[in-house]
Structure formats: structure tokens, C-alpha cells
N, C-alpha and C positions, 0 to 999 in steps of 0.2 A: 207777211212781207211788209217791211217798213217803207213808207212812201216818202221819198225825198224830193224837195224843191231846191234848185240851185239858182241863186241870184248872181248875176254876172254883168259886167259893164264892157268887157272887151273880148279878147281872143278865146277864152274859155278852155285853155289847156288843162287846168285843174278840174273843170267840169268833165272834160273828156276822160281824165284819169279815174274819176269817180264812176262814170258810166262804164268804162272798161272793167273796173273792179266788180261792178254788179253783174257783168256778163261772164267774166272768166277769171275773177280774182277773189280776194278775201270777203267781198260783200255778196258774192253769188249765193242766191237762195235766201238771203236775209234782208236785202234792200233793193229798191229799184228807183231810178230817177223818173218821176212822172210829170215834172213841170220844170221848165227853165224860164226865168223872168229876167229881162234886161231893160235897163233904162236908156239904152243906146241902140237906135235903129240899125246902126252900122256894125254892131258887135258881131264878130265872126262866130261867137258862141251860138247865135241864133241859127246859123247855117249848120253848125255841128249838130244841134238839137234836131233840126229837120232831117238830116241824114240818118239820125238814130231813131227816127219816128217818135220823138218825144214832144209832147205839147209844149210849144214855146209862145211866149207873150212878150210884146214890147210895151212897156208902160213909160211914157215920156212925161216928164214934169211939166213941160210947156202946155200940155193939154188939160191941166187941172188948175182950179182956182188958187190952190195953195198946197203946201207940203202935206197938210193933213189929208186932203182929198186924194192926193197922189198915193200916199202910204196906205190909206184905207182901201184903195183900189187893189193894191198889191196884196194886202191882207185878205181881201175877199176872194181873189184868185186862189190863194192857198187854202182857204176854208172850203171853197168849192171842190178842190181836188183832194180834200181830206188828208192834207200833208201832216206827217208825223215829225219830220226833222227838216230844218232849213240849213243849207250850206251856202255861205257867201264865198264866192270864188272870184276875186278881183272885182268886187262890187264896191263902187266908189262913193255911194251915198250913205249917209248916216242912217242907221235903222231907227225907225220911229218908235217911241214909247209904247204905242198901241200894239205894234207887232211884237215887241219884246215882252210886254205883259201877257199877250195871248200865247206866246211860245217860250215862256221863261225856261231857261235851261235846255232848250231844244233848238238853239240857233248857234251854229259854229262859224268861225272865220279862220282863214289861214293868213298868216303874216310872214313876210320874207325876212325876218330877223329873229334874234333871240330875245323875246319879250322878257322883262319890261324895257329893254334897251330899244332905242330907235323906233319909238311908238308915237302915236298921236296924229292929229290932223296934218295932212300933207305928207305924212310918212307912208308912202306906198310906191311900189314899182322901183324904178331906177333911182328915185330920191333916196330910198333906204340904202341901196348898195353904194351910192355916192357918199353918203354920210358915214357908212361903216368903213370905207376905204380912207376917207379923210381923217377919221378918228384913229387910224392905224390899228384897228382891231386885228387880233390873230385868229379869232373865230367868229363866224356868223352862222346862219342856219335858218330854220323855219319853225314856226310855232302855230299849232292849232289851239284855239281857245274859244270859250263861250263868249257870246256877244252881250255886252251891257250897254248902258246909255252913252258912255263915252268911248271914243275910239280905243281899241286895243287894251281894254282894262279888265276883261273877264278872266275867270279862272282858266289856267293853262291845262289842256287835256293831254297834249303830246308836243314834245320839242326835241329836235335833233340838230346836231352841229355839222358844219363843214369848215375846213381850213380856209383862211384868207392868206393869200400869198403876196409877197412884196411887189411882184410884177403885175398883180391883178388890175385890170380895168373894171369899171362897174359892170360891163356886159359879160366879162368872164365870170365874175362872182354870181351874177344873175342866173347864168346857165346852170351852175352847180346847185344853187339854192332851188331853182325851179325843179330840177330833177328830184331833189329831196322832197319838195312839196308834193310831187306826184306820188311819191312812196308813202308819205306819212298821213296825207289827208284820208285815204280809205281806212288806214289803221285806226285813226282817231274816231272816225265815224263808227267803226265796228266796236270800239271801246265804249262809246256813248250808248250805242244800241244795247250792248250786253249789260250795262249798268242801269239803263232807264226803262228798257222795254221787256226785260225778261225776269 
């Protein structure tokens, strides 16, 4: 059984989609979420984890001398739990080199656009959907990719499209993209497990 950690900063709906998939979806019998880490004490994801009886840890930057200490603490949590694969699900911090080097090719992220478009620092959540609509794009979507040292630059694992309609507000597009994210994240995890762990 592949041991998953999910790093999250807010609601955790993608985390929930992954958990659901391990219980009665395409990840059942091949993976389990054993650790949820958040940098935000108010993240609803922590409540979701508690409800699912998954170990959850809040690691807040303000309690550490610097970013290095903060990230080393996160890394240690994952080492302690013998994590095989890390999934970022709305995690807003840049992942430290130390974590990337320790888990190279085993850290996934989901982005609410068709990478390489609408990528980089500050491009997350509603900012992405606003930019897509402002650019008058006809298609948007979601991308699962490997994590590298810069935001949104790793190799694409899976990408799917949705239509963008003329009447769309950012929140309309956000809903369609989020539904797509919930579908493709477990699919991408399965793909990585089949390639890397079998």
C-alpha cells in the first residue's frame, strides 16, 4: 500500500477527493492517505482529516526561526510516517529544495489551468480564473504535474480541459475546473504509482 501525505492550506476538497478515491474509487487497495499537513491552523482540511481519522499536523511558519527550520519540520513529519508520495492540494507555500531532493519525482501538485499557461507565483485559486477570463481564453482546465524548485514548472502527468463560456464569471469557471480537479487528481496519482512503484 502506497502511503500518501497531502499538504494543504485551505478547504481541502482535493484532499477529500483523494481520500474518497482510496476508500471506494480507483486508488482503493493501492494507496492510503496517512498524513495531512497544513501551514494554516484554520484550514478546513484539518477538520476533514480528523473526520476521516487521518493523522493531521499544523506546521506554522511563525513558530520557526526561518523557512529552513519550518520545511525541515515538515520533512521530518513525512519521514516519520514513511511517506511514499506527496500530494500538494491547494498548498500555497513554495516547497523547499530539501523536500524536493528527498522526494524527487514523488511530489505532485494540481494547478487550476492548462499549464504552461497561467502559471507562476501568485497564480492560484481565483487569480487564475480571473486571468483566464480576462485573456478571453476558450479553454481552461486542470493540470497535475511533478513539483520542481519553481512554481508550476515540473513535468505534466495529466491534463484535462473544460470550456470557457462568454458569460462566465471567475466563480463559474472555478466550479467547473474544481470538479475536473477532483476527477483527475486520483487518476494522476494512480498513473504515478503504476510507473514508479510497480
